[in-house]
C-alpha positions in Angstrom: -22.2 -216.2 -49.7 -24.5 -218.9 -51.4 -27.5 -217.5 -49.6 -26.5 -213.9 -50.7 -26.3 -215.1 -54.3 -29.6 -216.7 -54.3 -31.0 -213.6 -52.7 -29.8 -211.5 -55.6 -31.2 -213.8 -58.3 -34.8 -212.7 -58.0 -33.7 -209.0 -58.2 -31.7 -209.7 -61.3 -34.8 -211.4 -62.8 -36.9 -208.4 -62.0 -34.4 -206.1 -63.6 -34.3 -208.2 -66.8 -38.1 -208.4 -66.9 -38.3 -204.6 -66.5 -35.8 -204.1 -69.4 -37.6 -206.6 -71.6 -40.9 -204.6 -71.2 -39.3 -201.3 -72.2 -39.5 -200.3 -75.8 -36.5 -201.2 -77.8 -35.3 -197.6 -78.4 -35.5 -196.6 -74.8 -33.7 -199.7 -73.7 -30.7 -198.9 -76.0 -30.6 -195.4 -74.7 -30.5 -196.6 -71.1 -27.9 -199.2 -71.7 -25.7 -196.6 -73.6 -26.1 -194.2 -70.6 -25.1 -196.9 -68.1 -22.1 -197.7 -70.1 -21.0 -194.1 -70.4 -21.3 -193.7 -66.6 -19.2 -196.8 -66.0 -16.4 -195.5 -68.4 -16.5 -192.0 -66.7 -16.2 -193.6 -63.1 -13.3 -195.7 -64.3 -11.5 -192.6 -65.7 -12.0 -190.6 -62.5 -10.6 -193.6 -60.5 -7.5 -193.7 -62.7 -6.9 -189.9 -62.2 -7.3 -190.4 -58.4 -4.6 -193.1 -58.5 -2.3 -190.9 -60.6 -2.7 -187.9 -58.2 -2.0 -190.1 -55.3 1.3 -191.4 -56.8 2.3 -187.9 -57.6 1.8 -186.9 -54.0 3.8 -189.9 -52.9 6.5 -188.8 -55.2 6.6 -185.2 -53.8 9.5 -183.8 -51.9 8.1 -184.7 -48.6 7.8 -188.4 -49.6 11.1 -188.9 -51.4 12.4 -190.8 -48.4 9.9 -193.6 -49.2 9.9 -193.4 -53.1 12.7 -192.6 -55.6 11.8 -189.6 -57.7 11.3 -190.1 -61.4 13.9 -188.5 -63.9 13.2 -184.8 -64.3 11.8 -183.8 -67.7 14.7 -182.1 -69.6 14.4 -178.4 -70.1 13.8 -177.5 -73.7 15.1 -174.0 -74.8 13.0 -172.7 -77.7 14.8 -170.5 -80.2 14.2 -166.8 -79.7 12.9 -164.8 -82.4 15.5 -162.1 -83.1 13.4 -160.3 -85.6 15.5 -158.5 -88.1 18.8 -159.1 -86.0 21.3 -161.8 -86.2 21.2 -162.2 -82.3 19.2 -159.4 -80.5 20.2 -160.6 -77.0 23.9 -160.6 -77.6 23.9 -157.3 -79.4 21.7 -155.6 -76.8 24.1 -156.7 -74.0 27.2 -155.6 -75.8 25.5 -152.3 -76.9 24.7 -151.5 -73.2 28.4 -152.2 -72.4 29.3 -149.7 -75.0 27.1 -147.0 -73.6 28.7 -147.4 -70.3 32.3 -147.7 -71.2 33.1 -146.4 -74.7 35.2 -143.1 -74.7 36.1 -141.0 -77.8 38.5 -138.1 -77.8 37.8 -135.3 -80.4 40.7 -133.3 -81.4 40.1 -129.7 -80.5 40.2 -127.1 -83.3 43.3 -125.5 -81.6 45.2 -128.8 -81.4 46.7 -128.2 -84.8 49.4 -125.8 -85.6 48.6 -122.1 -86.4 48.6 -123.1 -90.0 45.0 -124.2 -89.7 43.7 -121.3 -87.5 42.1 -119.6 -90.6 40.3 -122.9 -91.4 38.7 -123.5 -88.0 35.3 -123.7 -89.6 36.4 -127.0 -91.3 36.6 -128.8 -88.0 33.4 -127.4 -86.4 29.9 -128.7 -86.8 27.9 -127.5 -89.7 25.9 -124.4 -88.6 22.8 -125.8 -90.2 23.0 -129.5 -90.8 19.3 -129.9 -91.7 19.9 -127.6 -94.7 18.2 -129.5 -97.5 21.0 -128.5 -99.8 23.3 -131.0 -97.9 21.6 -133.8 -99.5 23.9 -136.8 -99.5 26.4 -135.3 -97.0 23.7 -135.0 -94.3 25.1 -138.2 -92.4 28.6 -136.8 -92.4 27.6 -133.7 -90.6 25.1 -135.3 -88.2 27.6 -137.8 -87.1 29.9 -135.1 -85.8 27.0 -133.1 -84.3 25.6 -136.1 -82.6 29.1 -137.2 -81.3 29.7 -133.9 -79.7 26.4 -134.0 -78.0 26.8 -137.6 -76.8 27.9 -139.1 -73.6 30.8 -140.9 -75.3 33.1 -137.9 -75.4 36.0 -137.7 -73.0 38.3 -134.6 -72.5 41.0 -136.9 -71.2 42.9 -138.6 -74.2 44.4 -141.1 -71.8 41.0 -142.6 -71.2 39.9 -142.7 -74.8 39.5 -145.9 -76.9 39.5 -144.0 -80.2 40.4 -140.6 -81.5 38.2 -138.5 -83.9 39.8 -136.2 -86.6 37.0 -133.7 -87.1 37.8 -132.3 -90.5 35.0 -132.2 -92.9 35.6 -133.3 -96.5 32.2 -131.7 -97.5 33.1 -128.3 -96.1 36.6 -128.6 -97.7 34.8 -129.3 -101.0 32.9 -126.0 -100.7 35.8 -123.9 -99.6 37.1 -121.9 -102.5 40.6 -122.0 -101.0 40.8 -125.7 -101.2 37.8 -127.0 -103.3 39.7 -129.5 -105.7 40.4 -133.1 -104.9 44.1 -132.8 -105.0 44.0 -129.7 -102.6 41.8 -131.5 -100.3 44.1 -134.5 -100.1 47.0 -132.1 -99.5 45.1 -130.3 -96.7 44.2 -133.6 -95.0 47.7 -135.0 -95.2 49.1 -131.7 -93.7 46.5 -131.7 -90.9 47.2 -135.4 -90.0 51.0 -134.9 -90.0 50.5 -131.8 -87.7 48.5 -134.0 -85.4 51.1 -136.6 -85.3 53.8 -134.1 -84.5 52.1 -131.9 -82.0 50.4 -134.7 -79.9 51.7 -138.3 -78.9 48.5 -140.1 -79.5 48.7 -140.8 -83.2 52.2 -142.2 -83.0 51.2 -144.5 -80.1 49.1 -146.7 -82.5 50.3 -145.5 -85.9 46.9 -144.1 -86.4 45.0 -147.3 -86.1 42.9 -145.9 -83.2 42.0 -142.8 -85.2 38.9 -142.3 -87.4 37.2 -139.7 -89.6 33.8 -139.4 -91.3 32.8 -138.4 -94.8 30.0 -139.0 -97.3 31.3 -137.1 -100.2 32.5 -138.9 -103.3 35.8 -137.1 -102.9 36.1 -138.9 -99.5 38.1 -141.8 -101.0 40.8 -139.5 -102.4 41.1 -137.4 -99.2 43.4 -139.8 -97.5 45.3 -140.7 -100.6 48.4 -138.5 -99.7 49.0 -139.7 -96.2 49.9 -143.3 -95.9 49.1 -143.8 -92.3 45.6 -142.2 -92.6 44.9 -144.3 -95.8 46.2 -147.6 -94.4 45.5 -147.5 -90.6 42.9 -145.0 -89.7 39.3 -146.0 -89.7 37.1 -144.4 -92.4 33.4 -143.8 -91.8 32.0 -143.6 -95.3 28.9 -143.9 -97.2 30.8 -145.2 -100.2 31.3 -148.6 -98.6 32.0 -150.7 -101.6 34.6 -153.4 -101.9 35.7 -152.1 -105.3 36.1 -148.5 -104.4 39.7 -147.2 -104.0 41.0 -146.9 -100.5 38.0 -148.5 -98.9 39.3 -151.5 -96.7 36.6 -153.8 -95.5 37.0 -155.0 -91.8 39.0 -151.8 -91.1 36.5 -149.2 -92.4 32.8 -148.7 -91.5 29.8 -148.2 -93.5 28.0 -145.1 -92.6 24.3 -145.1 -93.5 23.4 -142.3 -96.0 20.3 -140.7 -94.7 18.5 -137.6 -96.0 16.5 -135.6 -93.5 12.9 -136.7 -93.7 9.8 -135.5 -91.9 8.7 -137.8 -89.2 6.7 -140.9 -90.5 4.6 -142.1 -87.6 2.3 -144.5 -89.5 3.4 -146.4 -92.6 1.1 -147.2 -95.5 -0.1 -150.8 -95.0 0.6 -153.5 -97.5 -2.9 -153.7 -98.8 -2.7 -150.0 -100.0 0.6 -150.5 -102.0 -0.8 -151.1 -105.5 2.7 -151.2 -107.3 5.1 -154.1 -107.2 8.3 -151.9 -107.8 9.4 -148.4 -107.7 12.6 -146.7 -109.0 13.4 -143.2 -110.2 16.9 -142.1 -111.0 19.3 -141.0 -113.8 20.7 -143.9 -115.8 23.5 -142.2 -117.6 26.2 -143.8 -115.3 24.6 -147.2 -114.9 24.0 -149.9 -117.5 21.9 -151.8 -114.9 19.6 -148.8 -114.6 19.2 -148.6 -118.3 18.5 -152.3 -118.4 15.6 -151.9 -115.9 14.3 -149.2 -118.1 14.5 -151.2 -121.2 12.8 -154.2 -119.6 10.0 -152.7 -117.6 9.8 -149.0 -118.3 6.4 -149.7 -119.8 5.2 -152.3 -117.2 2.0 -151.0 -115.6 2.7 -153.0 -112.5 6.2 -151.6 -112.0 7.0 -147.9 -111.7 10.4 -147.4 -113.1 11.5 -144.0 -114.3 14.7 -142.8 -116.0 14.7 -139.6 -114.1 11.9 -137.8 -112.1 8.6 -139.6 -111.7 5.3 -138.2 -112.8 4.2 -137.8 -109.2 6.1 -136.7 -106.0 9.2 -138.7 -105.4 8.3 -139.8 -101.9 4.9 -141.0 -103.2 6.6 -143.9 -104.9 7.9 -145.3 -101.8 4.6 -145.1 -100.1 2.5 -146.8 -102.8 5.0 -149.6 -103.7 5.8 -153.0 -102.0 9.5 -153.0 -103.3 11.9 -150.1 -103.9 15.0 -150.6 -105.9 18.6 -149.6 -105.0 20.7 -149.7 -108.0 24.2 -148.5 -108.3 24.7 -145.3 -110.4 27.9 -143.4 -110.5 28.4 -144.2 -106.8 27.3 -147.4 -104.9 25.8 -145.2 -102.2 22.5 -143.5 -102.3 19.9 -142.5 -99.7 17.3 -144.7 -101.5 17.9 -147.5 -99.1 17.2 -145.4 -95.9 14.3 -143.6 -97.8 12.7 -147.1 -98.5 13.1 -148.1 -94.9 11.7 -144.7 -93.8 8.6 -145.2 -96.0 8.0 -148.9 -95.3 9.0 -150.0 -98.9 11.0 -153.4 -98.8 14.4 -152.5 -100.3 15.7 -154.4 -103.3 19.5 -154.0 -103.4 20.9 -154.6 -106.9 24.6 -153.7 -106.3 27.5 -156.1 -106.0 30.1 -155.7 -103.5 28.2 -153.2 -101.4 28.9 -153.4 -97.6 25.5 -152.7 -96.0 25.4 -150.5 -92.9 25.2 -152.4 -89.6 25.6 -155.7 -91.4 27.0 -157.5 -88.3 24.0 -156.6 -86.3 21.2 -156.5 -88.8 20.2 -159.5 -90.9 19.3 -157.7 -94.0 17.8 -160.9 -95.7 14.9 -160.6 -93.1 13.8 -157.1 -94.4 15.3 -156.6 -97.9 15.9 -158.5 -101.2 19.5 -158.9 -102.5 19.8 -159.3 -106.2 23.0 -160.0 -108.1 23.7 -157.6 -110.9 23.7 -160.6 -113.4 20.1 -161.4 -112.3 18.4 -158.3 -113.3 16.4 -159.8 -116.0 14.9 -162.2 -113.4 13.8 -159.4 -111.0 10.1 -159.5 -111.6 9.9 -163.3 -111.4 12.0 -163.2 -108.2 9.8 -160.6 -106.5 6.4 -162.3 -107.6 7.8 -165.7 -106.2 8.0 -164.2 -102.7 5.0 -165.5 -100.7 2.7 -163.1 -98.9 3.7 -164.5 -95.6 7.3 -163.9 -96.3 6.6 -160.3 -97.6 4.5 -159.6 -94.3 7.5 -160.7 -92.3 9.9 -158.4 -94.1 7.4 -155.6 -94.0 7.1 -155.9 -90.1 10.9 -156.3 -89.6 11.3 -153.1 -91.8 9.2 -151.3 -89.2 11.5 -152.3 -86.5 14.7 -151.3 -88.1 13.6 -147.8 -89.0 14.8 -146.4 -85.7 18.4 -147.2 -86.8 18.2 -145.0 -89.8 17.4 -141.7 -88.2 19.8 -139.0 -86.9 19.1 -136.6 -84.1 21.1 -133.6 -82.9 21.2 -135.2 -79.4 21.5 -138.9 -80.1 19.1 -141.3 -78.3 18.4 -145.1 -78.3 19.5 -147.1 -81.2 19.5 -144.3 -83.7 22.1 -144.0 -86.6 24.7 -142.4 -84.4 24.8 -145.0 -81.7 24.6 -147.9 -84.2 27.5 -146.4 -85.9 29.4 -145.8 -82.6 28.7 -149.5 -81.9 30.6 -150.4 -85.1 33.6 -148.3 -83.9 33.3 -149.9 -80.5 33.9 -153.4 -82.2 37.0 -151.7 -83.8 38.7 -150.6 -80.5 41.9 -152.0 -79.5 44.0 -151.7 -76.2 47.2 -152.2 -78.3 49.5 -149.1 -78.3 53.0 -148.8 -79.2 53.9 -146.3 -76.5 52.3 -144.4 -73.6 
């Protein structure tokens, strides 16, 4: 070993002599390159050792080495978009499609007293008539139900029973027309159903329901105690302070007007107005307050009546569209805003929003208390662009829930409403 060491000494001296003769800059560059090569070699050697140890810890070598503890599985939160929990809802929705059955009382199931009023129980002959306006949803629900796969002709297999009278048609029938007469008609019809067939009495009417979007609706059940207190009311007037509306028993029906298909939404950058609202203010102090505060604001289009341009244009050109209680809490402005991609701003206390147990309205709308109307502009301007864009995109996702079809499909208004009824079903009946 001593001889080998002595033999290397001349070589080392030669190397040192060679380096000393090199220019200083070249010598530094060479030494730096050698240092980097040494570091790289050490790193590759470390990786080789690590790879070898992993192979030794593989399943084929577990007999020789104990395995290291597994890395815990981390479940990342799933983005449910505008929903409270999309996965749970979608699974339950599919169960509803497969299982839910509704029995519709035929027009001849009541006594002959109602034979001359058969049209009251039939679908509207022209549900897309623009004159129907606010009562479009009432007629479309019935039409969609009769065209759906949820119908059963065997009442013994039904989860729920539908009373097919139309308050809107009664309202336009000159033989009935008035609110007291409508209440009398509905009470007589319900009594007839309970006397002629056994299904009402089996549950005291708690598994029965009817649909209406007319303001007279809340009075229609007033003269039949069981219908008023037990049966489920599908209604657009879904407000806690309305007479005869019982939250957790009744169901909020979305008020939708027939609109032409809107395949592409106006993008956010093309919306040059902050706020849009147009409506009569005779029956609403809050609407009048809005006009007084911002009627002349060039950034906010608020009109006490018809706007100076087409009504629909206001929804297309604005970022936010107001829903403000007038005589009734319900209007089609919410569904119009959703249809045209304008983020709804809902100023109406005690309003039960449609599909609220499925949709998280805070993710695609703004809820403002009646007492905070004076802070409206400040509230909207404080919303960040990122938050607004999130609401805008979520709004696009919920549009399909606010559309009616003659033959229902997907997650449209009918099936979303049917899902609310599905949650109300019960197997409890007093007698067979």
